[in-house]
N, C-alpha and C positions, 0 to 999 in steps of 0.2 A: 452435643451442640456439633454441627457442619464445620467442615476443617477451614472453608472458608470465611465462616460468621468468625471464627475466632481468629484468624489471621487481619480480620477488619478492627473486631476490639483489639487487637493488640499491636496492630499498626497505626490505630489513632492515638496509642498511648507512648507509642516509643519512636514512630515515624522521626519527631522532631529533634530527635538526639544521635541519628543514625543510624536504629538497632534492627532495621528489618530485618527480617531472617535475609539471603542472598538467593535462595534456589524455591521454585515453585515445583511441586510433585506434580505432574500433567494428570489429569482426570482420564482413564480409556475410554476413548468412543465403544459403542457396545460394535460396532460394524464400521470397518476402514470403508473411505468412500472409493476406494477401489475395485472393492471386492467385485460390484459387479461388471465392473470390465474386465478383472480377471476371470471372470466363470466366460465370459461371450467368448474369448481366446483368439479376437481379433487382435490383440497385440500382446508383444512381449513384455511383460507388466514386470518381471521380476525384481528386476533392480531397483526400479521407482518402489514398490512394494515392499521390500526391504529398506530403504532408506526411509521412507514413511512409518515402518514400525520403530526403528531403531529413533527415530523422531518424537513420536508420541510416548515411547519409554526416557525420550530425555528431560535433564534437569533444567529448569527454564527460572533466568535470574529473574527477582521481583525488587532488585535492587533498583529504585525507583528517582529522577532527577525531582529537586524541590523545584526545578524550572519545567516540568512537565506540565504541559497546561490540555493535556488529554487524559490526565490521572487527577478527580478532584477530590481532593482526603475528605472526610469525615461520611461518606454517602455509604451505606451498606452496600456492598457489590457491586461496586465501582470495581476492584481488582478482578472480581471475576470478570466482567464484562471488559477490562483491559486486555486479560490476556486471552480472551475469548477473540478478541479485534482481529490481535496478533495471528493466531491459529487459522482464524478466516481468510488472512492473506498465505498462509501455506497453502491452505487448500486449493484456492486460486490458483498459487503457482505449479499444485501438483495438477488439476487437470490441463492447464496449457502444459504441463512435459508430457501430457497422456496424449494430447492433440497433437505436438509438435513431433513426438518421436526421442522427442531431448530425455535424458537420465542424470544428467550430472552438469552442473557448471562452474567455471576455472572461476571466473569474475563474475561477481555481484555488484550492482549498483543501487544504493537505498538512497533513493534523493526525492522528499525530502525525508530525513530518518528523524525529524521529531528529538524526541529524548530514548528513541530506542524500541517504540512500542511493537514494532514489526523486527528490525534488526535483531533482537534477543530471540526470535524464531528463526531466523535466517542461518541466525550461528548454531542453530541445535538440527537444523535439517541439511544445513550443509559445510557441515565442520571440514571437510576439505577443499573448499574454495576461500579465495580473497576477496573480501565484503570489504567496499568501499562507502563511505557514506558523505555527506554533505546536508547542511542546514545551515540557514542565514543566521539563527539564533546562536553565537560560537558557545553559549553557557551548555547551550542541549548538546551540541555536536561534542564538544570537550568530553563532556560525561558519557556518551556512548562509545568516543574513542578510546577513553580510559577506562571504562568500567566492562564491556564488552571484547575487547580486544580488537577493533576494526581500522581501517586504513580512512584519512582523508579525502575526499576526491573536491578540487577545484569548483568554487561556488562558484557559478554562472547565473545571476536572476534575473537577466534579460535575453537568454540562450543566442546571443549575436556572436559567442565564438565558437570557432570551430571545436569540435572536441580531438583532444590528445592521446585518449585512452577509449577502448572499445570494450564490449563487456555481452558479456555471455548471455546477463538477465539482468534488465532494469524492473524496479518494481516504483511505482509511482504512486503513492497512497495520498488523494487527498491535497493535491497540487493542483491541476486544471482546474480543480471549485473554487479558485481563489483570482483566477485570472482573465481578464477579458478576452475579448475574440481574437485579435491580434499576436498579444501575447501568447494564447492557449496555441494558435497554429505554429507559433515559431519553438514554442515547448515541446509541442507533438514531434514535429521534425528535428528537432535538435537530438530527441530521445532515440529516435530510430538512427537516425545520423553515428548514433554510439555503440550501435551495437555491431557486435561484430557476426561474420557469415552465420547466418542461421541462428542468431541471438533472439531471444525474447523483450518484448518491450509490455509491461503489463500496468495500463492505467486505469484509474477512479476517478468519475466525473459526477456531476450531478443532473439527472434527469428529471422522467416524472414523479419518480417517488419522492426525490427532494421537494418539487413544487408543491408535493399536496403535504411534506411534513413542513413546510415553512407556515400554513395556513395554523399547523396545531403549534408549534413551537417559536417561532418568530424569530428566527437566526439573527433577523438584520429588517430594520424601520419597514413597517407594510406598504409607506407611502413608495420610499425607493425599491420595495420588491414587486409591486404593482407595476411599475416602467418594465422593467427585469423580464416581470412574467410577459407582459406584452409584445415586447420583443423577442421572447422565446416562442410565443404561440404564432406569430408572424413572421419570421425569420431561421429560427432554431436555435435562436441563440439568446442569451438576456444576462446581461450583468449588473450586479449594485454596487457600489463603491464604497469601502470605508470610510471614516474619517479623513486616513490616511488613503490618496490616490490609486496607487500600484498594486491594492489587492482590495478584494471585496469576496463576495459569492458571486459563482457563475451558474448558469443551468442551461443545459445544451442538448437535444434531441440524438435519439440515435443517427437519425439520416445525416444530421448537421456532422456528427464526429466519423459518421463514416465516409463519407465524402470530401473531409480533409486527409484519412487515412489514403483513400483512393489515387488522391492526388502525387503522394509520395514516392518515387520510382525506387526499384526494389525493396519495396516493402508491401508484403499480403497483411488482409484482416484474418486471423485465426480462428476471433470469437469475439460474441457481442453479447453481454447478459444486463438486463435491468435488473437493478437492485440487489446485485451479488456479493457484495460485500455489507454486512450488517444490516442488511435488509435496508441498505439507504441509497446508497451509491453504487453507479453503472459501473461495470469493467467490460473493456477493450482489449484485447490481446493483437499483438501486431507482430509479426517475422520478417527479420531481415533476410533477402535470399542467399544462396550457400556462396555464392561470389561476390564481392565488392564491388563495384562498377568505379 
């Protein structure tokens, strides 16, 4: 019996009693994603390679919050997928480190942190960093802070308060995907303004791949989505609200996203990749200039 299948069966039986094992031993990948870059000799990647190797060998917590809506209990293979998405975030960060020449980060912000799907991997990859998290659902935020030993960052859901702290790395997984156009622009600007000199912001968005998935998975009512899809094709951005108006599901083109980024002073576009996170969400990496204006 595969270890993942054993964990699934065990978890379904004991999870209601809080008895899930606390760590998950990562399966080693056959080839590091850094291997090709190391062989080219174009970058000095020894420090990143060592850090990634330590991460691969690290134990990843599988303590799951009861309020974690990213982990659906009772579905075989969901634990593997949950951990895979977190590992994919680290791979995105490693690629950004290679592109920027960054080898370490002193301060990291994970927002929104949810119930720690990515945070647990950040802890393993960057044990020497101070990690900050924020989440509107305080039950999830409390779980992450108490279970993973990270710090809280002030919530700013409207992105209308100037940042009081600055970070070397900001990971924004699946937030822009739920904002309308104006709030999305404010959020992108806010995250870039919260970067320390040379800092990196990694943001995920819905693009062409999501528009395809909507037709199969019906994430939101088809009638609402038709209007959002029409706006997306005509303007580059579409939004379908949830029953609660502040949030919904958005989709934006690479062109729209890049135009927003290019308008931000002191920020450069490091990379943009379609469907790069979990074969679904697009990923843009932005970097703050070496000196703040």
